[in-house]
C-alpha positions as CSV (number, residue, x, y, z in Angstrom):
1,M,0.0,0.0,0.0
2,L,1.3,3.4,-0.9
3,Q,2.0,5.5,2.2
4,V,1.1,9.2,1.9
5,T,0.7,12.0,4.4
6,K,-0.8,14.5,2.0
7,P,-2.4,14.5,-1.5
8,T,0.3,13.1,-3.8
9,P,0.1,12.4,-7.5
10,S,0.2,8.6,-8.0
11,H,-1.4,7.5,-11.2
12,F,-3.0,8.7,-14.4
13,G,-5.4,7.5,-17.1
14,I,-5.8,8.2,-20.7
15,Y,-8.6,7.7,-23.2
16,V,-7.5,5.9,-26.3
17,W,-9.0,4.7,-29.6
18,D,-7.4,1.3,-29.7
19,V,-7.1,-0.2,-26.2
20,D,-5.2,-3.4,-27.2
21,K,-2.6,-1.5,-29.3
22,M,-2.0,1.0,-26.5
23,V,-1.7,-1.7,-23.8
24,H,0.8,-3.5,-26.0
25,F,2.8,-0.3,-26.4
26,Y,3.0,0.5,-22.7
27,T,3.7,-3.0,-21.6
28,S,6.3,-3.6,-24.3
29,V,8.1,-0.2,-24.0
30,F,8.0,0.2,-20.2
31,G,7.6,-3.3,-18.9
32,M,4.3,-2.5,-17.2
33,V,2.1,-5.4,-16.2
34,V,-1.7,-5.7,-16.7
35,N,-3.1,-5.9,-13.2
36,D,-6.9,-5.9,-14.0
37,R,-9.1,-5.2,-16.9
38,G,-12.8,-5.0,-17.6
39,V,-15.7,-2.7,-18.5
40,G,-16.3,0.1,-16.1
41,K,-19.6,0.2,-14.3
42,T,-19.4,4.0,-13.9
43,F,-17.3,5.0,-16.9
44,K,-18.9,2.3,-19.2
45,A,-15.6,1.9,-21.1
46,P,-13.1,-0.9,-21.4
47,L,-10.4,-0.2,-18.7
48,V,-7.0,-1.8,-18.4
49,F,-5.0,-1.2,-15.2
50,L,-1.2,-1.3,-15.5
51,S,1.5,-1.1,-12.9
52,S,5.3,-1.4,-12.6
53,T,5.4,-1.9,-8.8
54,P,3.6,-4.1,-6.3
55,D,2.9,-1.2,-3.9
56,Q,0.5,0.5,-6.5
57,H,-2.4,-1.4,-8.0
58,H,-2.2,0.8,-11.0
59,Q,0.0,3.6,-12.2
60,L,-1.6,3.9,-15.7
61,V,-5.2,3.3,-16.8
62,I,-5.8,2.7,-20.5
63,A,-9.5,3.6,-21.1
64,G,-11.4,3.0,-24.4
65,G,-13.8,5.6,-25.6
66,R,-11.6,8.4,-27.1
67,P,-13.9,9.9,-29.7
68,P,-12.8,9.4,-33.3
69,E,-13.0,13.2,-33.8
70,A,-10.5,13.8,-30.9
71,T,-7.4,14.1,-33.1
72,F,-5.6,16.3,-30.5
73,S,-4.5,14.9,-27.2
74,T,-5.1,17.1,-24.2
75,V,-2.4,15.1,-22.3
76,M,0.5,17.5,-21.8
77,Q,2.8,14.5,-21.0
78,L,3.0,11.2,-19.3
79,S,6.4,10.9,-17.5
80,F,8.4,7.8,-16.5
81,A,11.4,7.9,-14.3
82,V,14.2,5.6,-15.5
83,P,17.3,4.3,-13.7
84,S,20.1,5.3,-16.2
85,I,21.1,7.2,-19.3
86,Q,21.3,3.9,-21.1
87,S,17.6,3.3,-20.2
88,L,16.8,6.5,-22.1
89,R,18.5,5.2,-25.2
90,D,16.9,1.7,-24.8
91,L,13.3,3.0,-24.2
92,R,13.7,5.5,-27.1
93,D,14.6,2.7,-29.4
94,K,11.8,0.4,-28.2
95,A,9.2,3.2,-28.5
96,M,10.3,4.0,-32.0
97,A,10.1,0.3,-33.0
98,L,6.5,0.3,-31.8
99,G,5.4,3.4,-33.6
100,A,6.5,6.4,-31.5
101,T,7.1,9.6,-33.4
102,K,8.4,13.1,-32.6
103,V,11.4,11.9,-30.6
104,M,13.1,14.7,-28.9
105,P,16.0,14.2,-26.4
106,M,16.4,17.2,-24.1
107,N,18.8,18.2,-21.3
108,H,16.9,20.2,-18.6
109,G,20.0,20.4,-16.3
110,N,18.1,18.9,-13.4
111,A,17.0,15.9,-15.6
112,L,17.9,14.3,-18.9
113,S,14.7,13.5,-20.9
114,V,13.6,11.9,-24.1
115,Y,10.1,13.0,-25.3
116,F,8.1,11.2,-27.9
117,A,4.5,10.8,-29.2
118,D,3.0,7.4,-28.5
119,P,1.0,5.7,-31.3
120,E,-2.1,7.9,-30.5
121,G,-0.2,11.2,-30.2
122,N,0.1,11.5,-26.4
123,T,3.4,13.0,-25.4
124,V,5.5,10.7,-23.2
125,E,8.7,11.6,-21.3
126,T,11.3,9.2,-20.0
127,Y,13.8,10.9,-17.7
128,I,16.6,10.5,-15.2
129,D,17.2,13.0,-12.5
130,M,20.5,14.7,-12.2
131,P,22.2,15.7,-8.9
132,F,21.8,19.4,-9.8
133,Y,19.1,22.1,-9.5
134,I,18.6,25.0,-12.0
135,S,15.4,26.9,-12.4
136,Q,12.9,25.6,-14.9
137,P,11.9,25.7,-17.7
138,H,15.3,24.9,-19.2
139,G,16.0,22.8,-22.2
140,D,19.1,22.2,-24.3
141,P,19.5,19.5,-27.0
142,L,20.7,16.2,-25.6
143,D,23.0,14.0,-27.8
144,L,22.5,10.5,-26.6
145,S,25.2,9.2,-29.1
146,Q,27.7,10.6,-26.6
147,D,29.0,8.4,-23.8
148,D,27.5,8.7,-20.3
149,A,30.6,10.4,-18.9
150,T,30.6,13.1,-21.6
151,I,26.8,13.7,-21.1
152,L,27.3,14.1,-17.3
153,R,30.3,16.4,-17.6
154,E,28.4,18.6,-20.1
155,T,25.3,18.7,-18.0
156,E,27.2,19.7,-14.9
157,A,28.9,22.5,-16.9
158,I,25.6,23.7,-18.2
159,C,24.2,23.8,-14.6
160,R,27.2,25.5,-13.0
161,S,27.0,28.3,-15.6
162,D,23.3,29.0,-14.6
163,P,22.9,31.6,-11.8
164,S,20.2,29.5,-10.1
165,F,22.6,26.4,-9.8
166,M,22.8,24.5,-6.6
167,P,23.3,20.8,-5.6
168,I,20.0,19.0,-5.6
169,D,20.3,18.2,-1.8
170,Q,20.5,21.9,-1.1
171,W,17.5,22.6,-3.2
172,Q,15.6,19.7,-1.6
173,A,16.3,21.0,1.9
174,Q,15.0,24.5,0.9
175,F,11.9,23.0,-0.7
176,A,11.2,20.8,2.3
177,Q,11.2,23.9,4.4
178,K,8.8,25.6,2.0
179,I,6.5,22.6,2.1
180,S,6.5,22.4,5.9
181,I,5.5,26.1,6.1
182,T,2.7,25.9,3.5
183,S,1.3,22.4,4.0
184,P,-1.0,21.0,6.7
185,K,0.9,18.9,9.2
186,E,-1.5,16.0,9.1
187,L,-4.5,14.9,7.0
188,P,-7.7,14.0,8.8
C-alpha cells in the first residue's frame, strides 16, 4: 500500500482509440504489467490497469472511448522515471520500433529526458534525475550518441553556468522547508 501524508500524484489514465494497441505499447516499452481489466460500471468503457510496482495497483489506466474526432490529445505529457542514461536510449529505441514519433532528447539540467509521441499522439517523457538544480523551464538539446561520462560532464557545466545552480540536496532542503511552512501537518 502506498503510504502518503498529504495529497500526492500517484497514477494517471488516458482515453484511447485502440485499447489493445496502447496496452501492447506501454507493456512492451515500459515493462508495465496488466493488473486488472474490464468494462467500467461508472465509466462504461473498457479499462486496463497497468503497474510497474507491487505497492500500487495501477499507475496507468488505459481507457477506451476516445472519440474518433478527438485528433488532438489534451495530455501534456506522461512521465516515466528511469534508472540510467542507457535506459533513455533503450526506451527511445523500443518506443520508435513500436510506432513512437516526434522523438526529442532534451537536457533540462536537473534531468535528462527523451520525449516522444505514443502511437495515438500522447506526449511521453522518459527521464533520469541529475544531482543538480537549476530553475525551470530549461532545455538544451541532448545528444545520446555521446558516452555517459561526456553527457554528465556537459550537464554539470551547463548547470554550473546558470545563476540558479545548486546541488540537488541543497534545493531539496530548501523546498522541504517551504512545504513544511505551507502544507497542513496531518491529514484527517
